[in-house]
DODREN-692670 format. One line per 4 residues: their letters; for each residue z, x, y of N, C-alpha, C, O. Coordinates in nm, 3 decimals. Example, Ala and Ser with C-alpha at 12.3 -4.5 7.8 and 13.67 -1.06 7.14 Angstrom:
as	0.780,1.319,-0.569,0.780,1.230,-0.450,0.780,1.320,-0.330,0.846,1.424,-0.332 | 0.708,1.285,-0.225,0.714,1.367,-0.106,0.787,1.290,0.003,0.804,1.341,0.114
***
This chain:
mldf	-4.690,-3.523,3.328,-4.613,-3.594,3.227,-4.502,-3.677,3.293,-4.472,-3.788,3.251 | -4.442,-3.619,3.398,-4.335,-3.693,3.465,-4.390,-3.818,3.532,-4.327,-3.924,3.527 | -4.506,-3.806,3.595,-4.566,-3.923,3.659,-4.597,-4.032,3.556,-4.572,-4.150,3.579 | -4.651,-3.991,3.441,-4.680,-4.087,3.334,-4.552,-4.153,3.286,-4.549,-4.275,3.266
akek	-4.446,-4.075,3.267,-4.319,-4.130,3.220,-4.262,-4.229,3.322,-4.211,-4.334,3.283 | -4.271,-4.196,3.450,-4.221,-4.286,3.555,-4.298,-4.418,3.552,-4.239,-4.526,3.558 | -4.431,-4.408,3.544,-4.514,-4.529,3.540,-4.481,-4.615,3.418,-4.472,-4.737,3.428 | -4.463,-4.551,3.305,-4.431,-4.624,3.182,-4.296,-4.693,3.194,-4.280,-4.808,3.153
aerq	-4.198,-4.624,3.251,-4.065,-4.683,3.269,-4.072,-4.803,3.364,-4.009,-4.906,3.339 | -4.148,-4.789,3.471,-4.161,-4.898,3.568,-4.228,-5.019,3.504,-4.186,-5.132,3.528 | -4.332,-4.996,3.423,-4.400,-5.108,3.356,-4.306,-5.182,3.263,-4.320,-5.303,3.242 | -4.209,-5.110,3.206,-4.113,-5.173,3.115,-3.989,-5.225,3.187,-3.896,-5.276,3.124
glmn	-3.988,-5.212,3.320,-3.876,-5.263,3.399,-3.750,-5.178,3.388,-3.641,-5.227,3.416 | -3.762,-5.053,3.348,-3.646,-4.964,3.336,-3.624,-4.893,3.469,-3.699,-4.802,3.504 | -3.523,-4.935,3.540,-3.499,-4.880,3.673,-3.380,-4.784,3.678,-3.354,-4.724,3.782 | -3.309,-4.768,3.567,-3.190,-4.683,3.566,-3.221,-4.543,3.513,-3.134,-4.478,3.456
lefr	-3.344,-4.497,3.531,-3.385,-4.366,3.482,-3.419,-4.275,3.600,-3.468,-4.320,3.703 | -3.392,-4.147,3.581,-3.431,-4.046,3.679,-3.509,-3.939,3.605,-3.466,-3.893,3.499 | -3.621,-3.899,3.660,-3.705,-3.797,3.597,-3.703,-3.672,3.684,-3.726,-3.679,3.805 | -3.674,-3.558,3.621,-3.670,-3.430,3.692,-3.745,-3.325,3.612,-3.745,-3.326,3.489
nvdg	-3.807,-3.234,3.683,-3.870,-3.118,3.621,-3.768,-3.004,3.625,-3.742,-2.949,3.732 | -3.711,-2.970,3.510,-3.609,-2.865,3.505,-3.643,-2.765,3.395,-3.723,-2.794,3.306 | -3.583,-2.649,3.402,-3.600,-2.546,3.300,-3.520,-2.586,3.177,-3.397,-2.600,3.184 | -3.586,-2.604,3.065,-3.521,-2.648,2.942,-3.417,-2.551,2.889,-3.329,-2.590,2.813
eeid	-3.427,-2.426,2.929,-3.328,-2.329,2.884,-3.206,-2.323,2.976,-3.098,-2.281,2.935 | -3.224,-2.365,3.099,-3.114,-2.354,3.195,-3.021,-2.475,3.191,-2.899,-2.459,3.192 | -3.076,-2.596,3.187,-2.998,-2.721,3.184,-2.886,-2.714,3.289,-2.767,-2.713,3.256 | -2.926,-2.709,3.413,-2.834,-2.688,3.525,-2.769,-2.820,3.569,-2.797,-2.873,3.677
fadn	-2.682,-2.871,3.483,-2.607,-2.994,3.512,-2.460,-2.968,3.484,-2.423,-2.870,3.419 | -2.375,-3.056,3.535,-2.231,-3.042,3.516,-2.194,-3.063,3.369,-2.266,-3.130,3.294 | -2.082,-3.006,3.328,-2.030,-3.024,3.193,-2.004,-3.173,3.167,-1.974,-3.250,3.258 | -2.017,-3.211,3.039,-1.981,-3.347,2.995,-2.053,-3.457,3.074,-1.992,-3.556,3.114
tfda	-2.182,-3.438,3.095,-2.261,-3.532,3.176,-2.340,-3.632,3.093,-2.352,-3.748,3.134 | -2.394,-3.591,2.978,-2.493,-3.673,2.909,-2.444,-3.732,2.778,-2.358,-3.676,2.709 | -2.501,-3.849,2.746,-2.472,-3.916,2.619,-2.558,-3.861,2.505,-2.523,-3.875,2.388 | -2.668,-3.798,2.540,-2.759,-3.742,2.439,-2.848,-3.636,2.504,-2.878,-3.642,2.623
vtnr	-2.889,-3.540,2.422,-2.988,-3.441,2.463,-3.094,-3.440,2.353,-3.062,-3.430,2.235 | -3.221,-3.451,2.392,-3.329,-3.445,2.294,-3.426,-3.333,2.333,-3.440,-3.299,2.450 | -3.491,-3.278,2.232,-3.587,-3.171,2.256,-3.694,-3.182,2.148,-3.670,-3.150,2.031 | -3.812,-3.227,2.187,-3.920,-3.246,2.091,-4.021,-3.132,2.102,-4.099,-3.124,2.197
wgli	-4.017,-3.044,2.004,-4.110,-2.932,1.992,-4.109,-2.842,2.115,-4.212,-2.785,2.153 | -3.994,-2.828,2.177,-3.979,-2.737,2.290,-3.896,-2.616,2.255,-3.924,-2.505,2.301 | -3.794,-2.636,2.173,-3.704,-2.526,2.136,-3.781,-2.414,2.067,-3.745,-2.297,2.078 | -3.887,-2.450,1.996,-3.966,-2.351,1.922,-4.029,-2.246,2.012,-4.061,-2.136,1.967
ympd	-4.048,-2.279,2.140,-4.111,-2.186,2.234,-4.013,-2.115,2.325,-4.054,-2.034,2.409 | -3.885,-2.143,2.312,-3.787,-2.084,2.402,-3.745,-1.944,2.355,-3.712,-1.925,2.238 | -3.747,-1.846,2.447,-3.707,-1.711,2.411,-3.559,-1.701,2.369,-3.523,-1.614,2.290 | -3.475,-1.791,2.422,-3.333,-1.789,2.389,-3.289,-1.927,2.340,-3.218,-1.998,2.411
plga	-3.331,-1.964,2.219,-3.298,-2.099,2.171,-3.148,-2.122,2.154,-3.099,-2.233,2.177 | -3.075,-2.020,2.113,-2.931,-2.036,2.098,-2.866,-2.063,2.233,-2.781,-2.151,2.244 | -2.905,-1.989,2.334,-2.853,-2.012,2.468,-2.884,-2.152,2.516,-2.800,-2.218,2.577 | -3.006,-2.199,2.488,-3.045,-2.334,2.529,-2.958,-2.439,2.461,-2.916,-2.536,2.524
mrra	-2.932,-2.420,2.331,-2.849,-2.518,2.259,-2.703,-2.510,2.302,-2.633,-2.611,2.300 | -2.656,-2.392,2.340,-2.519,-2.382,2.392,-2.507,-2.459,2.523,-2.406,-2.526,2.547 | -2.608,-2.450,2.608,-2.605,-2.524,2.734,-2.619,-2.674,2.710,-2.559,-2.755,2.781 | -2.698,-2.711,2.610,-2.707,-2.853,2.574,-2.571,-2.904,2.529,-2.529,-3.013,2.566
hrvl	-2.503,-2.824,2.449,-2.368,-2.861,2.403,-2.274,-2.878,2.521,-2.194,-2.972,2.524 | -2.283,-2.789,2.618,-2.195,-2.793,2.735,-2.212,-2.921,2.816,-2.113,-2.978,2.862 | -2.336,-2.967,2.834,-2.359,-3.083,2.921,-2.336,-3.216,2.850,-2.335,-3.321,2.915 | -2.317,-3.214,2.719,-2.292,-3.337,2.644,-2.148,-3.381,2.656,-2.057,-3.299,2.666
kdga	-2.128,-3.513,2.656,-1.993,-3.569,2.648,-1.940,-3.550,2.507,-2.018,-3.535,2.413 | -1.810,-3.552,2.490,-1.750,-3.540,2.358,-1.801,-3.652,2.267,-1.804,-3.768,2.307 | -1.840,-3.616,2.148,-1.891,-3.713,2.052,-2.039,-3.746,2.068,-2.096,-3.817,1.985 | -2.103,-3.693,2.174,-2.246,-3.718,2.197,-2.329,-3.630,2.105,-2.278,-3.535,2.044
ravv	-2.458,-3.663,2.095,-2.546,-3.594,2.000,-2.662,-3.524,2.067,-2.712,-3.565,2.172 | -2.704,-3.417,2.003,-2.829,-3.349,2.039,-2.924,-3.366,1.921,-2.883,-3.358,1.805 | -3.050,-3.389,1.953,-3.153,-3.404,1.849,-3.271,-3.315,1.888,-3.319,-3.318,2.001 | -3.317,-3.236,1.791,-3.427,-3.141,1.813,-3.532,-3.163,1.706,-3.500,-3.180,1.588
aaws	-3.658,-3.162,1.746,-3.770,-3.164,1.651,-3.838,-3.028,1.654,-3.865,-2.974,1.761 | -3.865,-2.973,1.536,-3.932,-2.844,1.523,-4.025,-2.850,1.402,-3.992,-2.914,1.301 | -4.140,-2.785,1.412,-4.237,-2.791,1.302,-4.187,-2.715,1.180,-4.126,-2.609,1.192 | -4.214,-2.771,1.064,-4.185,-2.706,0.937,-4.291,-2.598,0.912,-4.356,-2.553,1.007
sppe	-4.309,-2.556,0.790,-4.396,-2.443,0.758,-4.546,-2.476,0.775,-4.584,-2.593,0.772 | -4.630,-2.373,0.794,-4.774,-2.396,0.808,-4.835,-2.478,0.694,-4.914,-2.568,0.723 | -4.803,-2.451,0.565,-4.865,-2.532,0.461,-4.834,-2.682,0.472,-4.912,-2.766,0.427 | -4.720,-2.715,0.531,-4.683,-2.856,0.547,-4.742,-2.917,0.674,-4.723,-3.035,0.701
npwa	-4.813,-2.836,0.751,-4.870,-2.881,0.878,-5.018,-2.848,0.890,-5.058,-2.768,0.974 | -5.100,-2.911,0.805,-5.243,-2.882,0.812,-5.307,-2.918,0.946,-5.413,-2.865,0.980 | -5.245,-3.007,1.024,-5.299,-3.040,1.157,-5.316,-2.912,1.241,-5.404,-2.905,1.326 | -5.230,-2.813,1.216,-5.240,-2.686,1.288,-5.296,-2.575,1.199,-5.378,-2.495,1.244
sval	-5.250,-2.569,1.074,-5.285,-2.455,0.988,-5.433,-2.453,0.948,-5.486,-2.346,0.917 | -5.500,-2.567,0.948,-5.643,-2.568,0.918,-5.718,-2.485,1.021,-5.794,-2.395,0.987 | -5.696,-2.516,1.148,-5.765,-2.442,1.255,-5.718,-2.297,1.259,-5.800,-2.206,1.272 | -5.588,-2.275,1.248,-5.536,-2.138,1.253,-5.589,-2.053,1.138,-5.618,-1.934,1.157
gvlk	-5.601,-2.113,1.019,-5.651,-2.038,0.904,-5.793,-1.988,0.924,-5.825,-1.875,0.887 | -5.878,-2.072,0.982,-6.016,-2.029,1.008,-6.019,-1.928,1.122,-6.089,-1.827,1.113 | -5.943,-1.953,1.227,-5.942,-1.861,1.341,-5.895,-1.722,1.299,-5.944,-1.621,1.351 | -5.801,-1.718,1.206,-5.747,-1.589,1.159,-5.856,-1.502,1.096,-5.843,-1.380,1.093
qhvd	-5.962,-1.564,1.046,-6.072,-1.489,0.986,-6.163,-1.426,1.093,-6.246,-1.340,1.062 | -6.147,-1.469,1.218,-6.240,-1.426,1.323,-6.174,-1.349,1.437,-6.242,-1.279,1.512 | -6.043,-1.362,1.452,-5.973,-1.292,1.560,-5.846,-1.228,1.506,-5.794,-1.269,1.402 | -5.797,-1.130,1.578,-5.672,-1.065,1.539,-5.557,-1.161,1.567,-5.534,-1.199,1.682
mptp	-5.486,-1.199,1.463,-5.377,-1.295,1.475,-5.255,-1.239,1.404,-5.228,-1.275,1.289 | -5.181,-1.150,1.472,-5.065,-1.091,1.405,-4.956,-1.195,1.377,-4.937,-1.289,1.455 | -4.886,-1.177,1.267,-4.774,-1.265,1.234,-4.658,-1.228,1.325,-4.617,-1.112,1.329 | -4.604,-1.327,1.399,-4.493,-1.293,1.488,-4.370,-1.251,1.410,-4.344,-1.303,1.301
ppgm	-4.293,-1.157,1.464,-4.170,-1.116,1.396,-4.073,-1.234,1.385,-4.078,-1.324,1.468 | -3.987,-1.234,1.284,-3.889,-1.343,1.269,-3.807,-1.359,1.396,-3.765,-1.261,1.458 | -3.784,-1.483,1.433,-3.703,-1.513,1.551,-3.780,-1.521,1.681,-3.723,-1.560,1.783 | -3.908,-1.484,1.680,-3.988,-1.491,1.802,-4.033,-1.635,1.825,-4.055,-1.709,1.730
pglf	-4.046,-1.675,1.954,-4.094,-1.810,1.982,-4.233,-1.833,1.925,-4.315,-1.741,1.919 | -4.259,-1.955,1.882,-4.390,-1.989,1.830,-4.388,-2.121,1.757,-4.283,-2.180,1.733 | -4.506,-2.167,1.724,-4.526,-2.298,1.663,-4.437,-2.322,1.542,-4.384,-2.432,1.525 | -4.420,-2.220,1.458,-4.343,-2.236,1.334,-4.214,-2.153,1.334,-4.165,-2.115,1.228
sfad	-4.162,-2.125,1.452,-4.045,-2.037,1.462,-3.917,-2.097,1.403,-3.822,-2.024,1.376 | -3.915,-2.228,1.384,-3.797,-2.292,1.323,-3.834,-2.362,1.193,-3.772,-2.462,1.156 | -3.935,-2.311,1.124,-3.976,-2.370,0.996,-3.868,-2.353,0.890,-3.862,-2.429,0.794 | -3.782,-2.255,0.909,-3.671,-2.231,0.817,-3.553,-2.321,0.857,-3.493,-2.301,0.963
eerl	-3.521,-2.418,0.773,-3.413,-2.512,0.803,-3.280,-2.441,0.826,-3.199,-2.485,0.908 | -3.257,-2.331,0.755,-3.131,-2.259,0.770,-3.120,-2.198,0.910,-3.011,-2.194,0.967 | -3.231,-2.150,0.964,-3.227,-2.095,1.100,-3.196,-2.206,1.199,-3.116,-2.187,1.291 | -3.258,-2.320,1.182,-3.235,-2.434,1.271,-3.088,-2.477,1.264,-3.025,-2.500,1.367
ksvf	-3.035,-2.488,1.144,-2.895,-2.527,1.126,-2.802,-2.423,1.189,-2.703,-2.458,1.252 | -2.834,-2.296,1.171,-2.752,-2.188,1.224,-2.743,-2.194,1.376,-2.635,-2.172,1.433 | -2.854,-2.223,1.442,-2.853,-2.231,1.589,-2.763,-2.346,1.633,-2.687,-2.331,1.729 | -2.771,-2.460,1.566,-2.682,-2.573,1.597,-2.536,-2.533,1.578,-2.451,-2.559,1.664
eeag	-2.506,-2.469,1.465,-2.368,-2.430,1.435,-2.315,-2.331,1.537,-2.205,-2.347,1.589 | -2.394,-2.228,1.566,-2.350,-2.125,1.661,-2.333,-2.180,1.802,-2.254,-2.128,1.880 | -2.407,-2.287,1.833,-2.395,-2.349,1.965,-2.272,-2.440,1.974,-2.237,-2.485,2.083 | -2.208,-2.465,1.860,-2.085,-2.545,1.861,-2.099,-2.686,1.809,-2.003,-2.763,1.816
fkni	-2.215,-2.722,1.756,-2.235,-2.857,1.705,-2.175,-2.874,1.566,-2.162,-2.777,1.491 | -2.139,-2.996,1.533,-2.088,-3.029,1.400,-2.165,-3.150,1.347,-2.250,-3.206,1.415 | -2.133,-3.188,1.223,-2.202,-3.302,1.158,-2.354,-3.286,1.167,-2.425,-3.380,1.201 | -2.401,-3.167,1.136,-2.543,-3.136,1.151,-2.622,-3.192,1.033,-2.587,-3.172,0.917
viep	-2.728,-3.262,1.066,-2.816,-3.321,0.966,-2.958,-3.279,1.000,-2.999,-3.285,1.117 | -3.035,-3.237,0.900,-3.176,-3.202,0.920,-3.259,-3.283,0.823,-3.234,-3.283,0.702 | -3.358,-3.352,0.877,-3.442,-3.438,0.795,-3.589,-3.407,0.820,-3.632,-3.405,0.936 | -3.668,-3.382,0.715,-3.812,-3.366,0.736,-3.877,-3.503,0.756,-3.850,-3.599,0.684
vkiy	-3.962,-3.509,0.856,-4.031,-3.635,0.888,-4.181,-3.609,0.885,-4.232,-3.523,0.957 | -4.252,-3.685,0.800,-4.398,-3.672,0.791,-4.464,-3.759,0.899,-4.427,-3.875,0.918 | -4.560,-3.699,0.967,-4.635,-3.773,1.069,-4.781,-3.730,1.063,-4.813,-3.618,1.023 | -4.870,-3.819,1.105,-5.010,-3.781,1.118,-5.032,-3.734,1.260,-5.012,-3.809,1.356
madh	-5.073,-3.610,1.274,-5.097,-3.552,1.405,-5.244,-3.559,1.444,-5.279,-3.542,1.561 | -5.330,-3.584,1.348,-5.473,-3.594,1.377,-5.532,-3.700,1.286,-5.511,-3.699,1.164 | -5.606,-3.791,1.345,-5.673,-3.896,1.267,-5.808,-3.923,1.333,-5.821,-4.006,1.423 | -5.909,-3.849,1.285,-6.041,-3.853,1.348,-6.149,-3.876,1.242,-6.132,-3.840,1.125
dtgm	-6.258,-3.934,1.285,-6.369,-3.960,1.193,-6.438,-3.833,1.150,-6.488,-3.824,1.037 | -6.442,-3.733,1.238,-6.512,-3.609,1.204,-6.422,-3.489,1.232,-6.328,-3.495,1.312 | -6.454,-3.381,1.164,-6.381,-3.257,1.186,-6.401,-3.201,1.326,-6.312,-3.136,1.380 | -6.517,-3.225,1.384,-6.543,-3.176,1.520,-6.457,-3.250,1.621,-6.407,-3.190,1.717
eyft	-6.438,-3.382,1.600,-6.348,-3.458,1.688,-6.206,-3.403,1.676,-6.135,-3.389,1.776 | -6.166,-3.373,1.553,-6.034,-3.314,1.531,-6.018,-3.184,1.609,-5.918,-3.166,1.678 | -6.116,-3.094,1.598,-6.101,-2.964,1.660,-6.101,-2.973,1.813,-6.029,-2.898,1.879 | -6.179,-3.063,1.867,-6.175,-3.084,2.013,-6.036,-3.130,2.054,-5.979,-3.081,2.152
yire	-5.982,-3.224,1.979,-5.848,-3.278,2.008,-5.741,-3.170,1.995,-5.655,-3.157,2.083 | -5.746,-3.094,1.888,-5.639,-2.998,1.860,-5.642,-2.881,1.959,-5.537,-2.825,1.990 | -5.759,-2.845,2.007,-5.767,-2.740,2.109,-5.700,-2.785,2.239,-5.638,-2.704,2.309 | -5.712,-2.913,2.270,-5.649,-2.966,2.391,-5.499,-2.987,2.373,-5.423,-2.981,2.469
lagp	-5.456,-3.012,2.249,-5.315,-3.041,2.221,-5.231,-2.915,2.204,-5.120,-2.907,2.257 | -5.281,-2.819,2.132,-5.200,-2.704,2.090,-5.244,-2.577,2.161,-5.348,-2.519,2.132 | -5.161,-2.534,2.256,-5.191,-2.414,2.332,-5.215,-2.290,2.248,-5.308,-2.215,2.277 | -5.133,-2.265,2.143,-5.157,-2.145,2.062,-5.297,-2.145,1.998,-5.361,-2.040,1.990
ianf	-5.342,-2.260,1.952,-5.475,-2.267,1.891,-5.582,-2.242,1.996,-5.678,-2.169,1.971 | -5.566,-2.301,2.114,-5.662,-2.280,2.222,-5.668,-2.132,2.262,-5.775,-2.079,2.290 | -5.551,-2.067,2.265,-5.549,-1.925,2.303,-5.625,-1.838,2.203,-5.698,-1.748,2.242 | -5.607,-1.865,2.074,-5.680,-1.787,1.974,-5.829,-1.819,1.978,-5.912,-1.729,1.962
yfqv	-5.863,-1.944,2.000,-6.005,-1.983,2.009,-6.072,-1.912,2.127,-6.188,-1.874,2.119 | -5.998,-1.895,2.235,-6.050,-1.828,2.354,-6.093,-1.685,2.321,-6.183,-1.630,2.386 | -6.029,-1.623,2.221,-6.060,-1.485,2.183,-6.185,-1.473,2.095,-6.235,-1.362,2.074 | -6.234,-1.584,2.044,-6.354,-1.581,1.959,-6.474,-1.543,2.046,-6.495,-1.604,2.150
padk	-6.552,-1.443,2.004,-6.671,-1.407,2.082,-6.765,-1.527,2.098,-6.777,-1.610,2.008 | -6.829,-1.533,2.212,-6.914,-1.649,2.246,-7.020,-1.674,2.139,-7.051,-1.789,2.108 | -7.078,-1.566,2.083,-7.184,-1.585,1.985,-7.133,-1.635,1.849,-7.213,-1.669,1.762 | -7.000,-1.640,1.830,-6.944,-1.689,1.704,-6.875,-1.825,1.718,-6.833,-1.883,1.618
kslv	-6.864,-1.875,1.840,-6.791,-2.000,1.862,-6.851,-2.117,1.783,-6.776,-2.196,1.725 | -6.982,-2.129,1.780,-7.046,-2.239,1.709,-7.015,-2.233,1.559,-6.988,-2.335,1.497 | -7.019,-2.113,1.503,-6.987,-2.094,1.361,-6.842,-2.133,1.334,-6.813,-2.202,1.237 | -6.751,-2.088,1.420,-6.609,-2.120,1.404,-6.588,-2.271,1.414,-6.513,-2.329,1.336
dqei	-6.653,-2.333,1.512,-6.643,-2.480,1.526,-6.680,-2.550,1.396,-6.610,-2.640,1.349 | -6.793,-2.507,1.339,-6.841,-2.571,1.216,-6.748,-2.546,1.098,-6.724,-2.636,1.018 | -6.695,-2.423,1.087,-6.605,-2.392,0.977,-6.476,-2.474,0.986,-6.427,-2.526,0.886 | -6.422,-2.485,1.106,-6.299,-2.562,1.124,-6.324,-2.709,1.098,-6.243,-2.776,1.032
akka	-6.435,-2.762,1.149,-6.468,-2.902,1.127,-6.483,-2.933,0.978,-6.433,-3.035,0.929 | -6.551,-2.844,0.907,-6.572,-2.863,0.763,-6.439,-2.860,0.688,-6.413,-2.945,0.603 | -6.355,-2.762,0.720,-6.226,-2.749,0.653,-6.137,-2.870,0.681,-6.067,-2.918,0.592 | -6.139,-2.918,0.804,-6.058,-3.036,0.841,-6.101,-3.158,0.761,-6.016,-3.236,0.718
eevg	-6.230,-3.175,0.741,-6.279,-3.289,0.663,-6.245,-3.273,0.515,-6.214,-3.372,0.448 | -6.250,-3.150,0.463,-6.212,-3.126,0.323,-6.065,-3.161,0.301,-6.030,-3.234,0.207 | -5.979,-3.109,0.388,-5.835,-3.132,0.374,-5.801,-3.278,0.404,-5.709,-3.334,0.345 | -5.874,-3.337,0.496,-5.846,-3.475,0.537,-5.911,-3.582,0.452,-5.910,-3.699,0.489
ggra	-5.967,-3.544,0.339,-6.024,-3.643,0.247,-6.154,-3.706,0.294,-6.178,-3.824,0.271 | -6.238,-3.627,0.359,-6.368,-3.678,0.405,-6.367,-3.712,0.552,-6.472,-3.714,0.616 | -6.250,-3.738,0.606,-6.232,-3.756,0.750,-6.144,-3.640,0.795,-6.120,-3.546,0.719 | -6.098,-3.645,0.915,-6.005,-3.542,0.962,-5.871,-3.608,0.992,-5.826,-3.615,1.106
klqg	-5.809,-3.656,0.884,-5.677,-3.719,0.895,-5.576,-3.618,0.839,-5.561,-3.603,0.718 | -5.508,-3.551,0.931,-5.423,-3.439,0.892,-5.279,-3.465,0.933,-5.250,-3.503,1.047 | -5.191,-3.443,0.839,-5.050,-3.472,0.865,-4.974,-3.346,0.904,-5.026,-3.235,0.900 | -4.851,-3.369,0.940,-4.759,-3.261,0.969,-4.621,-3.301,0.922,-4.594,-3.417,0.892
vslv	-4.533,-3.203,0.916,-4.392,-3.230,0.883,-4.309,-3.167,0.994,-4.315,-3.046,1.019 | -4.233,-3.251,1.058,-4.143,-3.205,1.163,-4.001,-3.212,1.109,-3.960,-3.312,1.049 | -3.926,-3.105,1.130,-3.784,-3.107,1.096,-3.711,-3.167,1.215,-3.723,-3.119,1.327 | -3.636,-3.272,1.189,-3.556,-3.336,1.295,-3.411,-3.305,1.267,-3.354,-3.348,1.166
aagt	-3.350,-3.229,1.357,-3.212,-3.186,1.342,-3.125,-3.256,1.444,-3.164,-3.271,1.561 | -3.007,-3.301,1.401,-2.913,-3.367,1.491,-2.774,-3.311,1.466,-2.738,-3.278,1.354 | -2.698,-3.303,1.574,-2.559,-3.259,1.564,-2.477,-3.323,1.674,-2.531,-3.362,1.777 | -2.348,-3.334,1.652,-2.260,-3.394,1.752,-2.170,-3.287,1.815,-2.140,-3.184,1.755
k	-2.128,-3.316,1.938,-2.038,-3.226,2.010,-1.896,-3.255,1.968,-1.802,-3.190,2.016
***
């Protein structure tokens, strides 16, 4: 991803950028360094999201903003819940305890707001944003794409016995086409939260 980002920046003539591979929870930079901190669908997987946001707050300059994207609830995200719903019928898929990292760990807007507040942010705004995460002609194309995109879905699919994989593929493809209106055009809702230091 870093190589792709560097190439894209170079093609656009952006030479004032530096790309580093760092631990998103550690944010090992000096205080008051950055004009903005962004986190797109990463906070949801962090074991210590509050700690991560506190460190984000620390490295921001006064008046700077942090912006985080996190998935809303499963019903609002058929791009993921279609496949997960079928997989749940074939493999053991326990519901994670509240507060555990996962795809929908910040679906509760109040939890997301609370983490921002406890980290020291103010002027917190949370806005749901609808996006299409899958737009495919067939449900099978969708499922191939989503297995490559979403690690949690791929992990559960890996648990499906080999003799049932074809059946699961067909069930997911069919459900994706039903929900997607004859194609596999499936939307999602991402909560976008912003706060200032």
